[in-house]
C-alpha positions, 0 to 999 in steps of 0.5 A: 738910531742914526736918523735920530742922532743926525736930526737932534745933533747928539749921540744916544745910548746904545745901552738897553733901558730898564723893565718894567720890573726894574723901573717899579724896583728903581721908583721904590728906591728913589732913583727913578724920578718920573714915569709915563704910563699909557694903556697900562694898569699895573696896580692890577697886573704888577704881582706885588701891590704893596712894593708898587703903590709906595714906589709910584708914590715917590715919583716926582712925575707920574704921568697916566695916559689911557681910555678908562680912568682905573686905580693907576690912574687915580695916582699921578700928577697928571692924568690924560684921557686916551681916545680908543682906536677908530676903524675906517670902516663899519666891518671888517671882511674875513678870508671866507667872504663874510665879516667880523662879529664887530659888523653884526648888531 
């Protein structure tokens, strides 16, 4: 943390941020103004969609970045594509001398 404070010439808060559940509640209450969601689809994973969707729509700025366009990706102010991870080799060796299933075709 000191590394970033020194680089930015500013002190950072030692207070923990909001949990995902708290962020969704804050969005619904209007106290959270912006949210950047990467690699998640809370419109499917959140247990209370009736509470979640109106909260996400209240945000001044919602950015979603994911490999696929999904339910949450249809709501944002901005939606960015994300590239999937790329392996450097065609196979992954495993301890018994074989290769992972990704190498079999």
